MARTIGU-284929 format. One line per field, with one value per residue: x, y, z of N, C-alpha, C in turn; residue in three letters; residue number from 1. Coordinates in Angstrom, 3 decimals, decimal comma. Atoms other than C-alpha are relative to their C-alpha. Layout:
residues N
n_xx = X_... $
n_yy = Y_... $
n_zz = Z_... $
ca_xx = X_... $
ca_yy = Y_... $
ca_zz = Z_... $
c_xx = X_... $
c_yy = Y_... $
c_zz = Z_... $
residu = ALA_... $
num = NUM_... $
END
This chain:
residues 82
n_xx = -0,884_0,721_-0,584_1,001_0,565_-0,654_0,452_-1,051_0,457_-0,922_0,793_-0,629_0,622_0,417_1,402_0,859_-0,658_-0,404_0,491_-1,140_0,201_-1,166_-0,214_-0,905_-0,073_1,251_0,087_0,122_1,396_0,682_-0,232_0,566_-0,373_1,113_-0,384_-0,426_-1,338_0,039_-0,273_0,651_0,208_-0,839_-0,660_0,004_-1,222_-1,217_-1,119_-0,172_0,899_-0,391_0,970_-0,121_1,214_-0,035_1,040_0,177_1,115_0,235_-0,707_-1,425_-0,495_0,496_-0,905_-0,184_-0,736_-0,164_0,210_-0,253_0,416_-0,431_1,016_-0,434_1,162_0,087_-0,358_0,648_-0,823_0,674_0,234_0,525_1,194_0,594 $
n_yy = -0,876_-0,587_-1,208_-0,894_0,430_-0,602_0,353_-0,214_0,556_0,423_-0,219_0,132_-0,876_0,789_0,003_-0,183_-0,121_1,308_0,563_0,119_1,046_0,583_1,277_0,800_-0,544_-0,340_-1,356_-0,034_0,139_-1,282_-0,804_0,585_-0,566_0,113_0,285_-1,264_-0,303_-0,838_0,614_-0,737_0,743_-0,214_1,265_0,456_0,784_-0,767_0,694_-0,097_0,850_-0,051_0,633_-0,416_-0,555_0,097_-0,718_0,661_-0,504_0,936_-0,501_-0,123_0,636_-0,473_-0,792_0,734_-0,806_0,581_-1,055_0,299_-1,062_0,238_-0,627_-0,246_-0,304_-1,344_-0,046_-1,085_-0,525_-0,045_-1,358_-0,059_-0,848_-0,139 $
n_zz = 0,698_1,117_0,559_0,572_1,281_1,147_1,343_0,984_1,273_1,042_1,216_1,306_0,992_1,171_0,357_-1,162_-1,291_-0,502_-1,250_-0,903_-1,006_-0,654_0,661_-0,814_-1,345_-0,669_-0,543_-1,458_-0,418_-0,121_1,211_1,207_1,291_0,952_1,388_0,597_-0,491_-1,196_-1,293_-1,077_-1,232_-1,173_-0,287_-1,386_-0,145_0,255_0,632_1,457_0,792_1,406_0,889_1,397_0,603_1,452_0,732_1,287_0,800_1,088_1,171_-0,318_-1,215_-1,291_-0,822_-1,252_-0,975_-1,330_-0,989_-1,406_-0,920_-1,370_-0,835_-1,367_-0,836_-0,567_-1,416_-0,740_-1,086_-1,289_-0,495_-1,369_-0,027_-1,337 $
ca_xx = -18,288_-19,570_-18,345_-20,137_-22,535_-21,083_-22,075_-19,473_-20,044_-18,021_-19,018_-18,237_-19,010_-20,099_-23,361_-25,270_-24,428_-22,481_-23,785_-21,483_-21,007_-18,584_-17,023_-14,462_-14,223_-16,869_-17,990_-17,662_-20,801_-23,326_-22,106_-23,910_-23,110_-25,926_-25,890_-25,357_-22,078_-23,167_-21,560_-23,600_-24,111_-22,481_-19,895_-20,143_-16,754_-13,426_-10,170_-9,008_-11,458_-10,361_-12,771_-13,001_-15,585_-16,404_-18,334_-19,793_-21,906_-21,722_-19,657_-15,877_-13,833_-15,116_-13,589_-12,140_-10,957_-9,485_-10,535_-9,165_-10,889_-9,497_-12,263_-11,271_-13,857_-15,066_-13,605_-15,289_-13,350_-14,130_-15,545_-16,396_-19,868_-21,877 $
ca_yy = -1,293_1,039_3,759_6,697_5,926_6,562_6,609_6,244_5,601_3,622_4,686_4,144_6,025_3,201_3,102_1,070_1,828_-0,991_-3,262_-3,256_-6,201_-7,673_-10,603_-11,761_-11,344_-9,969_-6,446_-5,407_-6,365_-3,541_-2,232_-2,830_-2,214_-1,448_-2,522_1,163_1,146_2,905_1,735_2,609_1,619_1,585_-1,116_-3,148_-4,819_-3,041_-3,946_-4,315_-5,726_-6,604_-7,388_-7,101_-4,940_-5,620_-3,309_-4,972_-3,531_-6,524_-4,462_-4,808_-5,848_-5,644_-3,056_-4,788_-3,019_-4,576_-2,519_-2,552_-0,523_-0,188_0,507_2,055_2,022_5,403_6,360_8,483_10,728_10,945_13,951_14,961_16,319_17,499 $
ca_zz = 16,040_13,378_11,047_9,529_6,693_3,290_-0,350_-3,091_-6,784_-9,314_-12,802_-16,440_-19,617_-21,900_-23,771_-22,761_-19,157_-17,510_-14,784_-11,771_-9,393_-6,874_-8,721_-6,156_-2,402_-0,086_0,766_4,413_6,329_6,278_2,883_-0,414_-4,079_-6,513_-10,176_-10,990_-9,026_-5,835_-2,601_0,462_4,064_7,462_8,003_11,169_10,643_10,991_9,262_5,673_3,122_-0,417_-3,239_-7,016_-8,783_-12,429_-14,746_-17,842_-20,636_-22,964_-25,401_-25,430_-22,434_-18,888_-16,570_-13,509_-10,367_-7,237_-4,221_-0,689_1,994_5,495_7,967_11,258_14,033_15,199_18,547_21,130_23,462_27,116_28,834_32,342_32,849_35,756 $
c_xx = -0,728_0,769_-1,111_-0,542_0,699_-0,702_1,113_-0,444_1,187_-0,769_0,847_-0,738_-0,416_-1,489_-0,272_0,811_0,362_-0,764_1,221_-0,316_1,326_0,172_1,014_0,118_-1,383_0,061_-0,010_-1,473_-0,594_0,155_-0,586_0,549_-1,156_0,530_0,462_1,358_0,039_0,241_-0,740_-0,103_0,937_0,614_-0,065_1,255_1,211_1,052_0,029_-0,905_0,396_-1,026_0,210_-1,360_0,171_-1,181_-0,069_-1,211_-0,356_0,670_1,470_0,362_-0,670_1,064_0,059_0,883_0,087_-0,033_0,380_-0,434_0,455_-0,940_0,512_-1,219_0,042_0,375_-0,654_0,931_-0,794_-0,208_-0,548_-1,183_-0,542_-1,459 $
c_yy = 0,492_1,199_0,830_-0,557_0,710_-0,415_0,375_-0,678_-0,357_0,163_-0,187_0,863_-0,753_0,169_-1,319_0,063_-1,383_-0,412_-0,273_-1,043_-0,366_-1,394_-0,886_0,666_0,367_1,445_-0,067_-0,132_1,377_0,907_-0,744_0,701_-0,211_-0,339_1,251_0,440_0,867_-0,863_0,805_-0,883_0,425_-1,339_-0,315_-0,812_0,850_-0,850_0,193_-1,015_0,176_-0,767_0,551_0,455_-0,062_0,757_-0,597_0,574_-0,966_0,426_0,163_-0,721_0,573_0,871_-0,676_0,829_-0,753_1,154_-0,532_1,206_-0,393_0,781_0,085_0,357_1,450_-0,078_1,206_0,437_-0,028_1,450_-0,108_0,946_0,106_-0,359 $
c_zz = -1,233_-0,506_-0,598_-1,302_-1,148_-1,287_-0,957_-1,282_-0,883_-1,291_-1,247_-1,002_-1,258_-0,253_-0,708_1,297_0,537_1,257_0,857_1,063_0,650_-0,582_0,718_1,360_0,511_0,487_1,529_0,396_0,251_-1,203_-1,191_-1,231_-0,950_-1,389_-0,728_0,533_1,239_1,237_1,041_1,223_1,106_0,356_1,485_0,300_-0,346_-0,682_-1,502_-0,698_-1,468_-0,821_-1,402_-0,510_-1,512_-0,592_-1,396_-0,722_-1,122_-1,288_0,381_1,282_1,236_0,661_1,366_0,921_1,316_1,003_1,379_0,812_1,397_0,901_1,429_0,829_0,502_1,474_0,630_1,110_1,299_0,407_1,418_-0,003_1,402_-0,029 $
residu = MET_SER_VAL_SER_PRO_THR_THR_THR_ARG_VAL_HIS_GLY_ASP_ARG_ASN_PRO_ALA_PRO_THR_VAL_ALA_VAL_THR_ASP_GLY_VAL_LEU_PRO_SER_GLY_VAL_THR_LEU_SER_GLU_GLN_GLY_VAL_PHE_SER_GLY_THR_SER_THR_THR_GLY_GLY_ALA_HIS_THR_PHE_THR_VAL_THR_ALA_SER_SER_GLY_ILE_GLY_ASP_ASP_ALA_VAL_LEU_GLU_VAL_THR_VAL_ASP_ILE_THR_PRO_ALA_THR_TRP_GLY_SER_PHE_ALA_GLY_SER $
num = 1_2_3_4_5_6_7_8_9_10_11_12_13_14_15_16_17_18_19_20_21_22_23_24_25_26_27_28_29_30_31_32_33_34_35_36_37_38_39_40_41_42_43_44_45_46_47_48_49_50_51_52_53_54_55_56_57_58_59_60_61_62_63_64_65_66_67_68_69_70_71_72_73_74_75_76_77_78_79_80_81_82 $
END
């Protein structure tokens, strides 16, 4: 099972720029999150996945976001060919 590759970014406007990480839960297999907040990859696991992302710059409070993604497997239609 696989879905289309995707890239999504979580960003903040603090200076210095925050470091972003998953601090609770697990990303869907095949998906990564960079320290700059960029999600990328192709999930190999369908269903709902909940995890917490925290952005921290060392100044003030951290920004915390609970994320739930629902991954639906790609479906292929049938066709008749000759």
